[in-house]
Structures are given as C-alpha cells and as structure tokens.
C-alpha positions as CSV (number, residue, x, y, z in Angstrom):
1,M,82.9,71.2,43.8
2,T,79.8,72.1,41.7
3,T,80.0,74.8,39.2
4,N,78.4,77.4,41.9
5,V,81.3,77.4,44.3
6,H,83.7,77.5,41.0
7,D,82.0,80.8,40.0
8,A,82.4,82.3,43.5
9,A,86.2,81.9,43.8
10,L,86.1,83.0,40.2
11,A,83.7,86.0,41.3
12,F,86.1,86.4,45.1
13,H,89.8,86.2,42.8
14,A,88.4,89.6,40.8
15,L,87.6,91.6,43.7
16,H,91.5,91.9,44.3
17,T,92.0,95.1,42.1
18,A,95.1,97.5,42.6
19,G,93.6,101.0,43.3
20,R,90.3,99.2,44.1
21,P,90.6,97.6,47.1
22,L,88.5,94.6,48.1
23,V,87.6,95.7,51.6
24,L,87.0,92.8,54.6
25,A,84.9,93.5,57.9
26,N,85.9,90.3,59.0
27,A,83.0,87.9,60.7
28,W,83.1,85.2,62.9
29,D,79.4,83.2,63.0
30,A,76.6,83.8,61.6
31,A,75.1,86.4,62.7
32,S,78.4,88.7,62.6
33,A,78.5,87.6,58.7
34,R,74.8,88.2,57.8
35,I,75.3,91.7,59.5
36,I,78.5,93.1,57.4
37,A,76.9,91.2,54.4
38,A,74.0,93.4,54.9
39,A,76.4,96.1,54.6
40,G,76.6,96.1,52.1
41,A,80.2,93.3,51.6
42,P,80.5,91.5,48.6
43,A,82.5,89.2,50.5
44,I,83.1,88.0,54.0
45,A,86.1,87.3,56.1
46,T,86.6,85.3,59.1
47,T,89.0,86.5,61.4
48,S,90.7,82.8,63.2
49,A,91.0,85.2,66.5
50,G,87.3,86.0,66.8
51,V,86.7,82.2,65.9
52,A,88.7,80.6,68.5
53,W,86.8,83.1,70.8
54,D,83.7,82.7,69.9
55,L,83.8,79.2,70.9
56,G,85.7,79.1,73.8
57,A,89.6,79.1,72.8
58,A,92.4,81.4,72.7
59,D,93.7,82.0,69.0
60,G,96.9,81.3,67.6
61,D,96.0,77.2,66.7
62,R,94.9,76.4,69.8
63,L,91.2,75.6,68.1
64,D,91.1,72.6,66.2
65,R,90.6,72.1,62.8
66,D,86.7,70.7,62.8
67,R,85.7,73.0,65.2
68,A,87.4,76.2,63.0
69,L,86.1,74.8,59.8
70,H,82.7,73.4,61.2
71,A,82.7,77.9,61.9
72,V,83.4,77.9,58.4
73,A,80.4,76.0,56.9
74,T,77.8,77.7,59.3
75,I,79.0,81.4,58.2
76,A,79.3,81.0,54.7
77,A,76.0,78.8,54.9
78,A,74.6,82.0,56.2
79,V,75.6,84.3,52.7
80,E,75.4,84.7,48.9
81,V,78.9,86.1,49.0
82,P,82.1,84.7,48.5
83,V,83.2,83.8,51.8
84,T,87.8,83.1,51.8
85,A,88.7,82.0,55.9
86,D,91.4,82.4,57.7
87,I,93.2,79.4,58.6
88,E,96.0,80.1,60.6
89,S,99.2,77.9,59.7
90,G,97.2,75.7,58.1
91,Y,96.0,73.7,60.8
92,A,98.3,70.7,60.7
93,T,101.8,70.1,61.1
94,D,103.2,69.0,57.4
95,P,102.0,69.8,53.7
96,A,99.9,66.8,53.9
97,G,97.6,68.2,56.9
98,V,97.6,71.4,55.0
99,A,96.2,70.0,51.8
100,E,93.4,68.2,53.7
101,T,92.2,71.8,56.1
102,V,92.2,72.9,52.1
103,R,90.3,70.3,51.3
104,A,87.6,70.8,54.1
105,V,87.5,74.3,53.8
106,L,86.3,73.5,49.9
107,A,83.5,71.5,52.0
108,A,82.7,73.6,53.8
109,G,82.2,76.2,51.2
110,A,84.9,79.2,51.5
111,V,86.5,79.9,47.9
112,G,89.6,81.6,49.9
113,V,92.1,80.7,52.8
114,N,94.9,83.0,54.8
115,I,97.6,80.8,54.9
116,E,100.5,82.5,57.9
117,D,103.9,81.6,58.0
118,A,104.6,81.9,61.9
119,A,105.6,79.0,63.4
120,D,103.2,77.1,65.6
121,A,105.1,76.8,69.4
122,A,103.5,73.1,69.2
123,D,105.5,72.6,65.8
124,A,108.8,72.2,67.6
125,A,110.8,71.7,64.7
126,D,109.9,73.8,62.4
127,A,110.5,76.4,65.8
128,A,113.6,75.0,66.2
129,H,114.5,75.4,62.5
130,A,113.7,79.1,62.4
131,A,114.9,80.4,65.8
132,Y,118.4,78.6,63.7
133,E,117.7,80.8,60.9
134,G,117.8,83.4,62.3
135,H,113.7,84.8,61.8
136,A,111.9,83.4,64.9
137,P,109.0,83.1,65.1
138,L,107.8,82.4,61.4
139,R,108.8,79.0,60.0
140,P,111.7,78.5,57.1
141,V,111.0,79.7,53.6
142,A,111.0,76.5,52.0
143,G,109.1,74.8,54.6
144,Q,106.5,77.4,54.4
145,V,106.9,77.4,50.4
146,E,106.0,74.0,50.2
147,R,102.9,74.3,52.9
148,I,101.4,77.0,50.4
149,A,102.2,74.3,47.5
150,A,99.9,72.1,49.0
151,A,97.3,74.4,49.4
152,R,97.4,75.0,45.7
153,E,97.7,71.7,44.8
154,A,94.5,70.6,46.5
155,A,92.6,73.0,45.5
156,D,93.5,73.0,42.0
157,A,92.9,68.7,42.2
158,A,89.5,69.7,43.0
159,G,88.8,72.5,40.6
160,V,88.6,75.0,42.3
161,P,90.2,78.3,41.7
162,L,90.8,78.7,45.8
163,F,92.4,82.3,46.4
164,V,95.3,81.7,48.6
165,N,96.5,84.7,50.7
166,A,99.7,84.1,52.0
167,R,100.5,85.6,54.8
168,V,103.9,87.7,55.5
169,D,104.5,87.7,59.4
170,T,107.5,89.7,59.4
171,Y,106.4,93.2,60.4
172,L,104.1,92.0,62.8
173,R,105.8,90.0,64.3
174,G,109.3,92.4,64.6
175,V,111.1,90.2,63.0
176,G,114.9,91.0,61.9
177,E,116.6,94.4,61.9
178,P,114.3,97.0,60.6
179,A,116.6,97.9,58.1
180,D,116.1,94.6,57.1
181,R,112.3,93.9,57.4
182,L,111.5,95.6,53.4
183,A,113.8,92.9,52.1
184,L,113.2,89.9,54.0
185,T,109.0,90.6,53.3
186,L,110.0,90.8,49.4
187,E,112.2,87.4,49.5
188,R,109.3,85.9,51.1
189,A,107.1,86.9,49.0
190,A,108.3,86.0,46.4
191,A,108.8,82.4,47.3
192,Y,104.9,82.2,48.4
193,R,104.1,83.5,45.0
194,E,106.1,81.3,42.7
195,A,104.8,78.1,45.4
196,G,101.1,79.1,44.5
197,A,99.2,82.0,46.5
198,D,96.9,84.2,44.8
199,G,98.1,87.3,47.1
200,I,100.0,88.7,49.8
201,F,99.0,89.3,53.3
202,V,101.4,92.1,55.0
203,P,100.0,92.5,58.5
204,G,101.3,95.1,60.7
205,A,102.7,97.3,58.3
206,V,100.9,100.2,57.7
207,D,102.7,103.2,57.8
208,P,102.6,104.4,53.6
209,E,106.2,104.8,52.5
210,T,106.1,100.9,54.0
211,V,103.1,100.4,52.4
212,G,103.8,101.5,48.7
213,A,107.1,100.1,49.4
214,L,105.5,96.5,49.7
215,V,103.2,97.7,46.6
216,A,105.9,98.0,44.3
217,G,107.7,95.3,45.0
218,V,105.2,92.2,45.8
219,Q,104.3,90.9,42.5
220,G,100.8,90.6,43.1
221,P,97.5,91.6,45.1
222,L,98.8,93.1,48.3
223,N,96.5,92.8,51.5
224,V,96.8,95.2,55.0
225,M,95.5,94.5,57.8
226,A,94.3,98.2,59.0
227,G,92.7,99.7,62.4
228,P,92.4,102.5,64.3
229,G,95.3,105.0,63.4
230,A,96.5,102.9,60.1
231,P,95.2,105.0,56.5
232,S,92.0,105.2,55.2
233,V,90.9,102.9,52.6
234,A,90.9,105.3,50.1
235,E,94.8,106.3,51.0
236,L,95.4,102.5,51.1
237,A,93.8,102.7,47.6
238,A,95.8,105.5,46.6
239,L,99.3,103.4,47.5
240,G,97.7,100.5,45.2
241,V,96.7,97.6,47.8
242,A,94.2,95.7,46.2
243,R,93.0,94.1,50.4
244,V,92.2,96.0,53.5
245,S,90.9,93.9,55.9
246,V,90.7,94.9,59.5
247,G,90.9,91.0,61.4
248,S,89.8,91.0,64.7
249,G,89.5,94.4,65.5
250,I,85.7,94.2,65.1
251,A,85.4,91.2,67.5
252,Q,87.7,93.2,69.7
253,A,84.9,96.0,69.6
254,A,82.3,93.7,69.7
255,H,83.5,92.4,73.0
256,A,84.2,95.3,74.5
257,V,80.8,96.0,74.5
258,V,79.7,93.1,76.3
259,R,82.4,94.0,79.2
260,E,80.9,98.1,79.5
261,A,77.3,97.4,79.6
262,A,78.0,94.1,81.5
263,L,80.4,96.4,84.2
264,E,77.8,99.4,83.9
265,L,75.0,96.8,84.9
266,L,76.8,95.1,87.7
267,S,78.1,97.9,89.4
268,K,75.8,100.8,88.3
269,G,72.4,98.8,87.8
270,T,72.0,101.3,84.4
271,Y,72.1,100.2,81.1
272,G,73.6,103.0,78.7
273,P,75.4,100.7,76.3
274,L,72.9,98.8,75.7
275,A,71.1,102.4,73.8
276,G,72.9,101.1,71.0
277,G,72.4,98.2,70.0
278,L,71.2,95.9,67.2
279,D,67.5,96.2,67.1
280,Y,65.6,93.2,67.7
281,G,63.7,93.0,64.9
282,E,66.0,93.8,62.9
283,L,68.6,91.6,63.8
284,N,66.4,88.3,64.3
285,S,64.9,88.8,60.6
286,L,68.3,88.5,59.2
287,L,68.3,84.8,60.7
288,G,65.3,84.3,59.3
289,G,63.1,85.1,61.9
290,A,59.3,87.2,61.1
C-alpha cells in the first residue's frame, strides 16, 4: 500500500469524534461521489444497496464481490477524500474469504469498511446456527468475531490502519425481545471491538434514549443511520454519536425522482420533475468536462 493510502486511513480515523460526528452522505457511483465531495464532505461512504441497484442486482449479498469492488475502485478514483466501503457481510462465506475481500478493498483505494453481522441466506450453516441460538438472522457471535479478526489481520498485514466499522443488526432486524435488545447489542459490540473493530454501527436505533444508552455502553465510536423522522445531526452530536450516515436513503430519493419524472412524462406528457435537475454544465464539469 502507498503512503497516501496509509495517511488517508489515519485521516479517516481522526474524523470520528464523539459529539462532533463524521457525517456521511452515502454514494453509489462516481457522479454521486463527486457531487457529495463537492458539497464539502470530508469523506465518502458507499451504500451497498445503491451500488447493487446501480449494477442491476438486489441488495442483500446478491452482488458478486468483483463487481462490488470495481464500483468501490471507481468511486475512490473519482474523489480526493477518504472512502469507506460497505461490503455487506464480507462477500464471503468464511473468515479467509473476508480477508481476501479486505485486501481487494485496499487495492481499490478505500480505507474503511462496514461489515454486518446478519447471516446471508445462502450461508446455510451460519443461518441454521443463528436460528438455534435464537438470534436469527444474525450470525453467531463467535463466527462474526472470527470474520472481524480476519479483516483486521488482513489490513494490518498490508500496513494500512483500515477503519473497521462493525455493524450490529439487532435493532434493524428486530432480534430478540425489545427489553433485551440493548444488552444483546452491547454484548456483540464488545466482542467485535475485542476482535479488532474500530467502531460500532447500529442501524435501526434512532430514539434518543436508545442512542444515549448505546453511546454510554459502546467502548468506541458509535455510528447511527439517520433519515426522515430521526433526530437531527446536531441532536445526535449532543448525545455523543461519532458518525452519522444515511445508508441507501439518497439513492432511494434519486430513484424516486426517476419514477416521478417517468410517470409524468408517460402519463401527462409534461416535464415538471425535470425542473429541479442539476445544471448540465455543472454536473458535466464535476466529471471532467469543459
């Protein structure tokens, strides 16, 4: 790895400060990444769902690793700020495969990853074990710890301080009884941090009481996924959150405009939704045009 990648990784780490959160507007292609960077973003995060949809696949570990990482490389090459890649559950069925994915992420130029702990439906062994433990569809903690450790070891061997953001899907997937969910989340978070994760990502938890309890209980930077109905960035900062992202939200909003414009054009023959589009010259210049 180059010194620049190493320095970018260190710079990305430094952006995670409790109370002054890193705000990430997730991108899915070179154009969205350039637009977000031009808006002043200090870093770019990919959205696995947005990338999959852009490439004609459904989200949920259905996009193959090579195409997913090619998209990450395209995004990383398009911007000057650090890039962190959403790699779903690692695009692999075992820890060795996760390590291979991490090496590919670094080769693509990204300096961070999100790794989620939900078991891929195709990973029958982990899915069955998780069901036996009563935590389906999440992977067994021990198995996820091995995957995070493999990611950490691969990055360390490459000499890059990759930011490993371990995603805990207890709230997003409604795992366990509501009264037990916080304890279950903190148990997983502690195990993942011990395995080498730098931060903890808990999508699905946005109410202030829960977020505050997570900030107090997680020994490390907490990432919250926000959107309509969630507290503002300022409110999340006051709770001690260190990272705020929006997942596939911006991609969904963009595709909603596509549908609205197409429906109006095909049904009424009018062009209302097109009026709010970016100026052609501005967008073209962001991608190197005159």
